[in-house]
Structures are given as structure tokens and as C-alpha cells.
C-alpha positions as protocol buffer text, in pm:
chain_id: "A"
residue {
  index: 1
  type: MET
  ca { x: 26 y: 29 z: 12 }
}
residue {
  index: 2
  type: LYS
  ca { x: 151 y: 339 z: -112 }
}
residue {
  index: 3
  type: THR
  ca { x: 190 y: 581 z: 145 }
}
residue {
  index: 4
  type: GLU
  ca { x: 120 y: 935 z: 118 }
}
residue {
  index: 5
  type: THR
  ca { x: 347 y: 1177 z: 300 }
}
residue {
  index: 6
  type: ASN
  ca { x: 272 y: 1514 z: 132 }
}
residue {
  index: 7
  type: SER
  ca { x: -97 y: 1658 z: 172 }
}
residue {
  index: 8
  type: THR
  ca { x: -195 y: 1817 z: 431 }
}
residue {
  index: 9
  type: THR
  ca { x: -528 y: 2093 z: 468 }
}
residue {
  index: 10
  type: GLY
  ca { x: -432 y: 2464 z: 415 }
}
residue {
  index: 11
  type: GLY
  ca { x: -537 y: 2539 z: 708 }
}
residue {
  index: 12
  type: ALA
  ca { x: -183 y: 2292 z: 798 }
}
residue {
  index: 13
  type: ASN
  ca { x: 36 y: 2415 z: 605 }
}
residue {
  index: 14
  type: MET
  ca { x: -24 y: 2800 z: 713 }
}
residue {
  index: 15
  type: ALA
  ca { x: 5 y: 2652 z: 1077 }
}
residue {
  index: 16
  type: ARG
  ca { x: 381 y: 2522 z: 976 }
}
residue {
  index: 17
  type: ARG
  ca { x: 480 y: 2877 z: 888 }
}
residue {
  index: 18
  type: SER
  ca { x: 327 y: 3006 z: 1211 }
}
residue {
  index: 19
  type: PHE
  ca { x: 545 y: 2694 z: 1371 }
}
residue {
  index: 20
  type: LEU
  ca { x: 839 y: 2704 z: 1170 }
}
residue {
  index: 21
  type: ARG
  ca { x: 882 y: 3139 z: 1220 }
}
residue {
  index: 22
  type: TYR
  ca { x: 788 y: 3125 z: 1582 }
}
residue {
  index: 23
  type: ALA
  ca { x: 1096 y: 2897 z: 1620 }
}
residue {
  index: 24
  type: GLY
  ca { x: 1316 y: 3022 z: 1352 }
}
residue {
  index: 25
  type: ALA
  ca { x: 1626 y: 3205 z: 1577 }
}
residue {
  index: 26
  type: GLY
  ca { x: 1712 y: 2798 z: 1708 }
}
residue {
  index: 27
  type: ALA
  ca { x: 1617 y: 2659 z: 1320 }
}
residue {
  index: 28
  type: ALA
  ca { x: 1928 y: 2901 z: 1208 }
}
residue {
  index: 29
  type: ALA
  ca { x: 2120 y: 2770 z: 1534 }
}
residue {
  index: 30
  type: VAL
  ca { x: 2059 y: 2400 z: 1450 }
}
residue {
  index: 31
  type: ALA
  ca { x: 2080 y: 2477 z: 1098 }
}
residue {
  index: 32
  type: VAL
  ca { x: 2480 y: 2597 z: 1205 }
}
residue {
  index: 33
  type: LEU
  ca { x: 2574 y: 2356 z: 1419 }
}
residue {
  index: 34
  type: GLY
  ca { x: 2422 y: 2069 z: 1165 }
}
residue {
  index: 35
  type: ALA
  ca { x: 2684 y: 2197 z: 920 }
}
residue {
  index: 36
  type: SER
  ca { x: 3009 y: 2191 z: 1146 }
}
residue {
  index: 37
  type: SER
  ca { x: 2888 y: 1874 z: 1303 }
}
residue {
  index: 38
  type: CYS
  ca { x: 2883 y: 1711 z: 880 }
}
residue {
  index: 39
  type: ARG
  ca { x: 3229 y: 1876 z: 850 }
}
residue {
  index: 40
  type: THR
  ca { x: 3372 y: 1690 z: 1162 }
}
residue {
  index: 41
  type: GLY
  ca { x: 3224 y: 1328 z: 991 }
}
residue {
  index: 42
  type: HIS
  ca { x: 2992 y: 1292 z: 1235 }
}
residue {
  index: 43
  type: PHE
  ca { x: 2728 y: 1205 z: 950 }
}
residue {
  index: 44
  type: ASP
  ca { x: 2874 y: 881 z: 784 }
}
residue {
  index: 45
  type: LEU
  ca { x: 2658 y: 630 z: 712 }
}
residue {
  index: 46
  type: PRO
  ca { x: 2690 y: 228 z: 797 }
}
residue {
  index: 47
  type: ALA
  ca { x: 2769 y: 29 z: 467 }
}
residue {
  index: 48
  type: ASN
  ca { x: 2426 y: -35 z: 409 }
}
residue {
  index: 49
  type: GLU
  ca { x: 2301 y: 220 z: 144 }
}
residue {
  index: 50
  type: ASN
  ca { x: 1954 y: 114 z: 397 }
}
residue {
  index: 51
  type: ASN
  ca { x: 2091 y: 227 z: 675 }
}
residue {
  index: 52
  type: ILE
  ca { x: 2103 y: 554 z: 857 }
}
residue {
  index: 53
  type: ASP
  ca { x: 2288 y: 646 z: 1114 }
}
residue {
  index: 54
  type: ILE
  ca { x: 2169 y: 1017 z: 1355 }
}
residue {
  index: 55
  type: GLY
  ca { x: 2458 y: 1098 z: 1419 }
}
residue {
  index: 56
  type: MET
  ca { x: 2594 y: 1234 z: 1736 }
}
residue {
  index: 57
  type: GLY
  ca { x: 2511 y: 1552 z: 2014 }
}
residue {
  index: 58
  type: ASP
  ca { x: 2239 y: 1749 z: 1987 }
}
residue {
  index: 59
  type: ILE
  ca { x: 2212 y: 1698 z: 1630 }
}
residue {
  index: 60
  type: GLY
  ca { x: 2296 y: 1334 z: 1659 }
}
residue {
  index: 61
  type: ILE
  ca { x: 1900 y: 1347 z: 1926 }
}
residue {
  index: 62
  type: LEU
  ca { x: 1752 y: 1669 z: 1701 }
}
residue {
  index: 63
  type: ASN
  ca { x: 1729 y: 1357 z: 1432 }
}
residue {
  index: 64
  type: TYR
  ca { x: 1609 y: 1095 z: 1642 }
}
residue {
  index: 65
  type: ALA
  ca { x: 1356 y: 1322 z: 1725 }
}
residue {
  index: 66
  type: TYR
  ca { x: 1300 y: 1361 z: 1326 }
}
residue {
  index: 67
  type: ALA
  ca { x: 1330 y: 1010 z: 1276 }
}
residue {
  index: 68
  type: LEU
  ca { x: 1044 y: 922 z: 1551 }
}
residue {
  index: 69
  type: GLU
  ca { x: 810 y: 1254 z: 1357 }
}
residue {
  index: 70
  type: GLN
  ca { x: 806 y: 1059 z: 994 }
}
residue {
  index: 71
  type: LEU
  ca { x: 746 y: 788 z: 1096 }
}
residue {
  index: 72
  type: GLU
  ca { x: 441 y: 948 z: 1287 }
}
residue {
  index: 73
  type: ALA
  ca { x: 356 y: 1185 z: 1027 }
}
residue {
  index: 74
  type: ALA
  ca { x: 386 y: 891 z: 747 }
}
residue {
  index: 75
  type: PHE
  ca { x: 119 y: 692 z: 960 }
}
residue {
  index: 76
  type: TYR
  ca { x: -118 y: 955 z: 1010 }
}
residue {
  index: 77
  type: LEU
  ca { x: -132 y: 1050 z: 647 }
}
residue {
  index: 78
  type: GLN
  ca { x: -255 y: 756 z: 644 }
}
residue {
  index: 79
  type: VAL
  ca { x: -480 y: 684 z: 831 }
}
residue {
  index: 80
  type: ILE
  ca { x: -594 y: 1036 z: 695 }
}
residue {
  index: 81
  type: ALA
  ca { x: -603 y: 935 z: 343 }
}
residue {
  index: 82
  type: THR
  ca { x: -803 y: 581 z: 436 }
}
residue {
  index: 83
  type: PRO
  ca { x: -1021 y: 595 z: 701 }
}
residue {
  index: 84
  type: TYR
  ca { x: -1099 y: 314 z: 907 }
}
residue {
  index: 85
  type: SER
  ca { x: -1421 y: 138 z: 792 }
}
residue {
  index: 86
  type: GLY
  ca { x: -1684 y: 276 z: 1020 }
}
residue {
  index: 87
  type: ILE
  ca { x: -1468 y: 578 z: 1163 }
}
residue {
  index: 88
  type: SER
  ca { x: -1659 y: 827 z: 1334 }
}
residue {
  index: 89
  type: SER
  ca { x: -1682 y: 1243 z: 1290 }
}
residue {
  index: 90
  type: ILE
  ca { x: -1527 y: 1276 z: 1581 }
}
residue {
  index: 91
  type: GLU
  ca { x: -1246 y: 1032 z: 1493 }
}
residue {
  index: 92
  type: THR
  ca { x: -1211 y: 1213 z: 1234 }
}
residue {
  index: 93
  type: SER
  ca { x: -1161 y: 1497 z: 1351 }
}
residue {
  index: 94
  type: TYR
  ca { x: -949 y: 1398 z: 1605 }
}
residue {
  index: 95
  type: LEU
  ca { x: -668 y: 1174 z: 1374 }
}
residue {
  index: 96
  type: THR
  ca { x: -647 y: 1441 z: 1147 }
}
residue {
  index: 97
  type: ASP
  ca { x: -580 y: 1786 z: 1476 }
}
residue {
  index: 98
  type: ILE
  ca { x: -361 y: 1479 z: 1535 }
}
residue {
  index: 99
  type: ARG
  ca { x: -159 y: 1445 z: 1168 }
}
residue {
  index: 100
  type: ASP
  ca { x: -142 y: 1802 z: 1164 }
}
residue {
  index: 101
  type: HIS
  ca { x: 77 y: 1772 z: 1488 }
}
residue {
  index: 102
  type: GLU
  ca { x: 305 y: 1503 z: 1389 }
}
residue {
  index: 103
  type: VAL
  ca { x: 366 y: 1716 z: 952 }
}
residue {
  index: 104
  type: LEU
  ca { x: 453 y: 2025 z: 1183 }
}
residue {
  index: 105
  type: HIS
  ca { x: 687 y: 1918 z: 1392 }
}
residue {
  index: 106
  type: ARG
  ca { x: 826 y: 1629 z: 1118 }
}
residue {
  index: 107
  type: ASP
  ca { x: 874 y: 1984 z: 862 }
}
residue {
  index: 108
  type: PHE
  ca { x: 1008 y: 2145 z: 1199 }
}
residue {
  index: 109
  type: PHE
  ca { x: 1336 y: 1955 z: 1263 }
}
residue {
  index: 110
  type: LYS
  ca { x: 1342 y: 1940 z: 918 }
}
residue {
  index: 111
  type: ALA
  ca { x: 1433 y: 2262 z: 905 }
}
residue {
  index: 112
  type: ALA
  ca { x: 1579 y: 2301 z: 1204 }
}
residue {
  index: 113
  type: LEU
  ca { x: 1911 y: 2064 z: 1063 }
}
residue {
  index: 114
  type: GLY
  ca { x: 1910 y: 2182 z: 753 }
}
residue {
  index: 115
  type: SER
  ca { x: 2152 y: 2006 z: 643 }
}
residue {
  index: 116
  type: GLY
  ca { x: 2288 y: 1824 z: 931 }
}
residue {
  index: 117
  type: ALA
  ca { x: 1894 y: 1641 z: 872 }
}
residue {
  index: 118
  type: ILE
  ca { x: 1925 y: 1257 z: 784 }
}
residue {
  index: 119
  type: GLY
  ca { x: 1723 y: 1161 z: 484 }
}
residue {
  index: 120
  type: SER
  ca { x: 1349 y: 1068 z: 388 }
}
residue {
  index: 121
  type: LEU
  ca { x: 1234 y: 812 z: 598 }
}
residue {
  index: 122
  type: THR
  ca { x: 1078 y: 462 z: 397 }
}
residue {
  index: 123
  type: THR
  ca { x: 795 y: 346 z: 622 }
}
residue {
  index: 124
  type: ASP
  ca { x: 671 y: -43 z: 604 }
}
residue {
  index: 125
  type: PHE
  ca { x: 371 y: -11 z: 774 }
}
residue {
  index: 126
  type: SER
  ca { x: 251 y: -335 z: 577 }
}
residue {
  index: 127
  type: SER
  ca { x: 176 y: -537 z: 942 }
}
residue {
  index: 128
  type: ILE
  ca { x: -118 y: -217 z: 988 }
}
residue {
  index: 129
  type: ASN
  ca { x: -453 y: -295 z: 882 }
}
residue {
  index: 130
  type: PHE
  ca { x: -614 y: 91 z: 778 }
}
residue {
  index: 131
  type: SER
  ca { x: -963 y: -75 z: 704 }
}
residue {
  index: 132
  type: ASP
  ca { x: -980 y: -206 z: 1033 }
}
residue {
  index: 133
  type: ARG
  ca { x: -1050 y: 14 z: 1338 }
}
residue {
  index: 134
  type: THR
  ca { x: -880 y: -197 z: 1598 }
}
residue {
  index: 135
  type: SER
  ca { x: -546 y: -229 z: 1408 }
}
residue {
  index: 136
  type: VAL
  ca { x: -521 y: 129 z: 1314 }
}
residue {
  index: 137
  type: LEU
  ca { x: -549 y: 217 z: 1676 }
}
residue {
  index: 138
  type: GLY
  ca { x: -372 y: -18 z: 1837 }
}
residue {
  index: 139
  type: ALA
  ca { x: -84 y: 156 z: 1612 }
}
residue {
  index: 140
  type: ALA
  ca { x: -81 y: 461 z: 1723 }
}
residue {
  index: 141
  type: LYS
  ca { x: -82 y: 413 z: 2147 }
}
residue {
  index: 142
  type: LEU
  ca { x: 227 y: 136 z: 2029 }
}
residue {
  index: 143
  type: LEU
  ca { x: 378 y: 516 z: 1785 }
}
residue {
  index: 144
  type: GLU
  ca { x: 261 y: 776 z: 2054 }
}
residue {
  index: 145
  type: ASP
  ca { x: 318 y: 550 z: 2404 }
}
residue {
  index: 146
  type: THR
  ca { x: 717 y: 527 z: 2211 }
}
residue {
  index: 147
  type: GLY
  ca { x: 768 y: 887 z: 2155 }
}
residue {
  index: 148
  type: VAL
  ca { x: 687 y: 988 z: 2465 }
}
residue {
  index: 149
  type: THR
  ca { x: 928 y: 726 z: 2593 }
}
residue {
  index: 150
  type: ALA
  ca { x: 1128 y: 817 z: 2338 }
}
residue {
  index: 151
  type: TYR
  ca { x: 1093 y: 1245 z: 2455 }
}
residue {
  index: 152
  type: ASP
  ca { x: 1184 y: 1159 z: 2791 }
}
residue {
  index: 153
  type: GLY
  ca { x: 1471 y: 881 z: 2793 }
}
residue {
  index: 154
  type: ALA
  ca { x: 1668 y: 1155 z: 2620 }
}
residue {
  index: 155
  type: GLY
  ca { x: 1587 y: 1463 z: 2704 }
}
residue {
  index: 156
  type: TYR
  ca { x: 1887 y: 1448 z: 2955 }
}
residue {
  index: 157
  type: LEU
  ca { x: 2117 y: 1421 z: 2728 }
}
residue {
  index: 158
  type: ILE
  ca { x: 2073 y: 1722 z: 2490 }
}
residue {
  index: 159
  type: GLN
  ca { x: 2293 y: 2007 z: 2591 }
}
residue {
  index: 160
  type: SER
  ca { x: 2096 y: 2326 z: 2460 }
}
residue {
  index: 161
  type: ALA
  ca { x: 1885 y: 2473 z: 2668 }
}
residue {
  index: 162
  type: ASP
  ca { x: 1731 y: 2630 z: 2354 }
}
residue {
  index: 163
  type: TYR
  ca { x: 1682 y: 2229 z: 2223 }
}
residue {
  index: 164
  type: LEU
  ca { x: 1614 y: 2150 z: 2538 }
}
residue {
  index: 165
  type: THR
  ca { x: 1269 y: 2355 z: 2510 }
}
residue {
  index: 166
  type: ILE
  ca { x: 1153 y: 2256 z: 2228 }
}
residue {
  index: 167
  type: ALA
  ca { x: 1168 y: 1891 z: 2344 }
}
residue {
  index: 168
  type: GLY
  ca { x: 973 y: 1981 z: 2615 }
}
residue {
  index: 169
  type: LYS
  ca { x: 669 y: 2101 z: 2477 }
}
residue {
  index: 170
  type: ILE
  ca { x: 685 y: 1849 z: 2134 }
}
residue {
  index: 171
  type: VAL
  ca { x: 701 y: 1584 z: 2426 }
}
residue {
  index: 172
  type: SER
  ca { x: 375 y: 1779 z: 2613 }
}
residue {
  index: 173
  type: VAL
  ca { x: 197 y: 1765 z: 2228 }
}
residue {
  index: 174
  type: GLU
  ca { x: 250 y: 1384 z: 2213 }
}
residue {
  index: 175
  type: ALA
  ca { x: 213 y: 1266 z: 2504 }
}
residue {
  index: 176
  type: ARG
  ca { x: -201 y: 1454 z: 2486 }
}
residue {
  index: 177
  type: HIS
  ca { x: -181 y: 1256 z: 2150 }
}
residue {
  index: 178
  type: ALA
  ca { x: -68 y: 952 z: 2343 }
}
residue {
  index: 179
  type: ALA
  ca { x: -338 y: 1029 z: 2624 }
}
residue {
  index: 180
  type: LEU
  ca { x: -643 y: 1039 z: 2389 }
}
residue {
  index: 181
  type: ILE
  ca { x: -630 y: 753 z: 2158 }
}
residue {
  index: 182
  type: SER
  ca { x: -517 y: 527 z: 2471 }
}
residue {
  index: 183
  type: ASN
  ca { x: -911 y: 645 z: 2532 }
}
residue {
  index: 184
  type: LEU
  ca { x: -953 y: 608 z: 2226 }
}
residue {
  index: 185
  type: ILE
  ca { x: -933 y: 213 z: 2263 }
}
residue {
  index: 186
  type: LYS
  ca { x: -1032 y: 206 z: 2643 }
}
residue {
  index: 187
  type: SER
  ca { x: -1231 y: 496 z: 2776 }
}
residue {
  index: 188
  type: GLY
  ca { x: -1028 y: 592 z: 3168 }
}
residue {
  index: 189
  type: SER
  ca { x: -727 y: 458 z: 2987 }
}
residue {
  index: 190
  type: PHE
  ca { x: -589 y: 774 z: 2892 }
}
residue {
  index: 191
  type: ALA
  ca { x: -297 y: 734 z: 3194 }
}
residue {
  index: 192
  type: ASP
  ca { x: -291 y: 375 z: 3219 }
}
residue {
  index: 193
  type: THR
  ca { x: -24 y: 194 z: 3419 }
}
residue {
  index: 194
  type: ASP
  ca { x: 168 y: 65 z: 3047 }
}
residue {
  index: 195
  type: GLN
  ca { x: 326 y: 425 z: 3102 }
}
residue {
  index: 196
  type: VAL
  ca { x: 217 y: 565 z: 3381 }
}
residue {
  index: 197
  type: ASP
  ca { x: 489 y: 445 z: 3707 }
}
residue {
  index: 198
  type: ALA
  ca { x: 306 y: 383 z: 4062 }
}
residue {
  index: 199
  type: ASN
  ca { x: 565 y: 713 z: 4121 }
}
residue {
  index: 200
  type: GLY
  ca { x: 326 y: 889 z: 3852 }
}
residue {
  index: 201
  type: LEU
  ca { x: 600 y: 988 z: 3631 }
}
residue {
  index: 202
  type: ASN
  ca { x: 561 y: 846 z: 3261 }
}
residue {
  index: 203
  type: LYS
  ca { x: 820 y: 542 z: 3153 }
}
residue {
  index: 204
  type: SER
  ca { x: 1122 y: 648 z: 2912 }
}
residue {
  index: 205
  type: ALA
  ca { x: 1319 y: 430 z: 2707 }
}
residue {
  index: 206
  type: THR
  ca { x: 1669 y: 419 z: 2600 }
}
residue {
  index: 207
  type: ILE
  ca { x: 1780 y: 493 z: 2200 }
}
residue {
  index: 208
  type: ALA
  ca { x: 1785 y: 197 z: 2111 }
}
residue {
  index: 209
  type: GLN
  ca { x: 1506 y: 16 z: 2291 }
}
residue {
  index: 210
  type: VAL
  ca { x: 1296 y: 308 z: 2082 }
}
residue {
  index: 211
  type: LEU
  ca { x: 1468 y: 218 z: 1703 }
}
residue {
  index: 212
  type: ALA
  ca { x: 1447 y: -164 z: 1803 }
}
residue {
  index: 213
  type: GLY
  ca { x: 1065 y: 0 z: 1741 }
}
residue {
  index: 214
  type: ALA
  ca { x: 1078 y: 171 z: 1552 }
}
residue {
  index: 215
  type: ASN
  ca { x: 1282 y: 31 z: 1263 }
}
residue {
  index: 216
  type: GLY
  ca { x: 985 y: -274 z: 1265 }
}
residue {
  index: 217
  type: PHE
  ca { x: 785 y: 58 z: 1069 }
}
residue {
  index: 218
  type: LEU
  ca { x: 1054 y: 109 z: 819 }
}
residue {
  index: 219
  type: LYS
  ca { x: 1268 y: 32 z: 513 }
}
residue {
  index: 220
  type: THR
  ca { x: 1553 y: 216 z: 595 }
}
residue {
  index: 221
  type: LYS
  ca { x: 1647 y: 154 z: 929 }
}
residue {
  index: 222
  type: VAL
  ca { x: 1851 y: 367 z: 1215 }
}
residue {
  index: 223
  type: TYR
  ca { x: 2010 y: 362 z: 1374 }
}
residue {
  index: 224
  type: ALA
  ca { x: 2240 y: 511 z: 1668 }
}
residue {
  index: 225
  type: SER
  ca { x: 2596 y: 344 z: 1655 }
}
residue {
  index: 226
  type: ASN
  ca { x: 2853 y: 663 z: 1638 }
}
residue {
  index: 227
  type: PHE
  ca { x: 2618 y: 792 z: 1899 }
}
residue {
  index: 228
  type: ASN
  ca { x: 2865 y: 991 z: 2195 }
}
residue {
  index: 229
  type: TYR
  ca { x: 2602 y: 955 z: 2550 }
}
residue {
  index: 230
  type: PRO
  ca { x: 2797 y: 1175 z: 2835 }
}
residue {
  index: 231
  type: LYS
  ca { x: 3032 y: 1042 z: 3107 }
}
residue {
  index: 232
  type: VAL
  ca { x: 2887 y: 1001 z: 3401 }
}
């Protein structure tokens, strides 16, 4: 099944321009840093041309987020392009809003990273039945929960306060998505124990754990083999 990757509504296009203007100063700084990282060889790819390495430092973390946002955007674009059987008007509205958010996030990271961005990823959604509500919402929950645990697990690695602020604003939106999707599947499960621990804190996951799961939906595999974790 062909996955749509570029179509959004006119409102989403306007929102994208506003979002990029809002984050413009940070985006320019990231692009400069990305160009510097490229010159130092941080974006050398593994021998397999289908593999992508996220790189190192803050640029690596931003590319990590960019990869996940590409995956989520592609998924929701397909969900809206081919709605599942029996989808209600309110579910269509919810999922369209989520699609627009994910496209904004994807495009922000691409613009911010500039020449330091990893390439466009090729998705593999063959395990998802887009005509079936249970299959679609189950995949949406997996992607949203993974996204939140990914941001929570990698936040401490971000060195720049500006980048950390942007990541915090994005992960809070991803958490709203995750809560909504969970509640669509089972009423009252918006903060269930599969994601929130006994201390009331969201669970987190390592980069390696997240990419291992994300790669199941990608033909282009993403790795962090060159990432330089800080010494503790």
C-alpha cells in the first residue's frame, strides 16, 4: 500500500509556516551546528545504503526526534487518506488534528537541521490493516507511547537549553496524543499503568530500545551506533 507523505490541508500549511517562524532563531542555530557536525564526519553512514545513523551530540538527538516524527507523520497521513471502516466524525477530527501536529513536528526538525538532517525515511506499514479500527488505533498507541518514552528517555542528553525547551514543548503534545488514543481504545485509560509508573511519572526508553521498535515500521533502518553518550 502506498503511503502518502506530503498532502496536508491549507490550514495545516498556514500553521506550519507559523510554527517555523516561531522557532526560526533556534532553527538557524541548529542548521549551523549541523553543518559543523557534517564537516567533522559525524554523519558517516553504515556500509548498507539502506541504513541511516543519527549522528552525534545535540544534532544526533534532533535527528533521532526527526526520524520518529517522520514515522508518525507518514502513519497519520495514511490513516486520514484511507479512513478505517466505521470511523466517526469525531474520530476523524481527532486524528486529523494529530496528523497536522505530526507534520508540523516533522517539518520543523527538517528545517531546523538543514544540511545536517538525515534523509527521508521509507516506511513499511504492511503489518497494519488501515481499514480496521483496532489495527489502526493499536498502531497509533504504539507509536504515540513510543514517542513519549523516547523524548523522556533522551531529554537528559540534550546539551542546549533552547533545544531542550523545544523538545519539552513537543513531548507534551505527544503525551496529549498518547492519552487521547489510549482513551479511544479504552475509556479511562488515558494515564494507564502501562505508561505511567507508581510515582506518577511517565516511563522512558533508551535510544536503542526505541529505534529497535521503530525500525519494525521502516524499510530505511535508523541506528545510533556513533552516538556519544556523556560520561557519568
